[in-house]
N, C-alpha and C positions, 0 to 999 in steps of 0.2 A: 217886385221880385224879392224873394227871401235872401238873406245873406249867403245861404248855401248856393243858391242859383247864381248869384252875382259872382261868387268865388269860382264856380264851375265855368261860367262864361269867360271870366278872366283867364283861367287856365287854358281854355280853348283858343282864345285870342293869342296868348303868348306862344302856345304850341304852333299855331298857324304862322305867326311871324317868324318863329325859329325855322320852320320848314322852308318858308320863302327865302329867308336869308341864306340858309344852307344851300339851297338850289342856286341862288345867285353866285355864291362863292364857288360852287362846283363848276358852274358854267364858265366863270372867269378863269378858273384853274385849268380847265381842260380844252378850252377853245384856242386853236393855233392863232398866233399873232400875225399881223401884217406889217409891212414896212416898205421903205424905198427900194425899188428894184435896182439890181446891179447890172452893169454891162459885163456879162460873163466873158466876153472876148478880151477884156482887160484884166481878167482874174485867171491866170494860167495855172495857178498852184492848187494843190490838194491839202486836205487836212483829215485826220482820223478823229472822230468824236466817239468817246467812250461814255455812254449815258447811264448815270445812276447806279454804277456798280459799287455800291456802298455796303458796308458790313450789315446794316439794318435790312437790306433788301436781298442779300445773298446767303441767307441761312439755309440749312438743310432740314427737311421734315417739319412736322407741326402744321398748324393751320396756315401759316403764311410762308413756310419754307418751300424749297424746291426739291424735286427728286434729285438725289445725289449724283447719279450718272449723267443726267441731263445738265445739271449745273456745272459739273466738272468739264464736260465736253465743250460747253459754251465758254467757260473761263479759259480753257486751253486755246480755243480759237481766237479769243480776244487777245490773249498774251502773244500769240503768233503774229497777229495783225499789228500789235503795238511794236514788237521787235522789228518786224519788216519795215514799218513806217519810220522808225528811228534810223535804221540802216540806210533808208532811201532819202533821209532828210525831209520827211513829211511830218509836219507838226502833229503831235498827239495832244488832243484837248480833252481833259477830263471834266465831266459835268457832274455836279452833285446837287441833290434835291433836298430842300428843307421846307416842310409845310409851315406856312405862316398865317394863313387865314384863320381867324379865331375859332369859328365853329368847326371847320375841318380839323383843326388841332384838337379840339375837344372830343370829336367823334373818334379820332385815331387814339387819343389817350384812353378813351373808355373801351373801344372795341378793336383797336388795331395794335395793341401791345406797345403803344407809344413809339412805333417805328417811324423815323423820319421827321420827328418834331424837335424843336429846339430843346437842348438838354439831353437828348438821347446819346448814349455812348457809341452808337453805331453809325454816326453820320459820316465817318471817315471813309475814304476809298478803300476797297480791297487792295491787297498787295499786287502791284503791277511789276512786270519785269524791267520796265524802264520808268524814268522820271517824266511825268507829263510836262510838255512845254508850256501849257497854259491851263488854268483851272477856272471853271465858271460855277458860281453858286446861283441856283434858281429856286423860285417858289411856285412856279407854274410848270405845267407839263412841257410846254414849248421852251427849248433852251434859248430861243431868240427873245424870250421875255426879259432876259438879262442883257442890257445894252452893251456890256463889255465884250460879249461874244462878237457882235457885229464889228466893233472897233478893232478887235484883234484880227478878224478875217480880212478887213479892209487894209490894215497895215501890212499884212503878209500877202496881199493880192491873191487871196484864196477864193476860188469860184466853184470848186467841186468838194463835196463833203461825203466821206465814207462813214456811215453810221453803224455803230455797234452798241450793245448794252441791253437795257430793259426799261420798261416792258413794251413789247412791240405794239400792243394795242393802245398804249397810253403815251408815255413820254417820247418813244421813238417815232411813232406816227405823227405826233404833234410837232416834234422838231422837224421832221421831214416836210410836213405841210408848211410850217413856218419858213423853211428854207425855200421851198418851191414858190411860196407867195412872194419871195424876194428875187426870184430868178436864178437861184443857185442850181447847179447840177447835183443830184442826189443819188448816191449809190448805197444800197443797204446790204450789208454783209450778212447773209442769211444764217450761216453757221455760227456767227458771233453775236447772235441776237436771242433773247429769251422772251417767251410769251406764255402766259398761263392758259389763255384761251386760244387754242390753235384755230378754231373755226372763225372766231372774230378776227384773228390776225390774217387769215386768208382773205377775208373781206377787205381789210385795211390795205393789204398788198394790192389787190385788184384796183382799188381806188387810187392808190399812189402811182401804180403803173399807168393808169389812165391820165395822170397829170404829168407823166414824164420821168418818174423815178425808175431806177433800174435795180433789180435784185441780182446780187452777184454771189 
């Protein structure tokens, strides 16, 4: 082979390895986790989870922003849920996402405006009407990928989760499935949830209902 052919072959091999590793990272990032099942009869309490409502992910317009009216309505619904939860002494748990897998970070830096990667100025939560009782930082779609969440839920004897936030087809459904895998009761607050792909979200809802989740 000529040096040029060797170089082209090397480029092809590197590209193939890149794609394979990126696929591995994506699968790990988006696959719901499993864990020890709880006895829900010993967990009488509820918690409100607000998933990924960060500045990076709640902008208006542009390629990655939301429709303003849609976003405003969902934020208002989340605010109402958070205020009601506080009044009822239901813990409010705020979940934040930071992409940490190297190739996913690279792709987001190149094609995703750097949203959600370390160093972004928009990693903080949007302003909530109440102070969260607990915060969780995750690097995978499923909030249960962060062990501190399970620890907090166990300490507070929480067996029912009210899910709000974004995106329905990704982090919300992954967290719901992670919770169902562990035996939690899952209630998804439809008006307080954002999803870019409504058709896909409809399919996710059907699957979650089939596993016992409730849409409220």
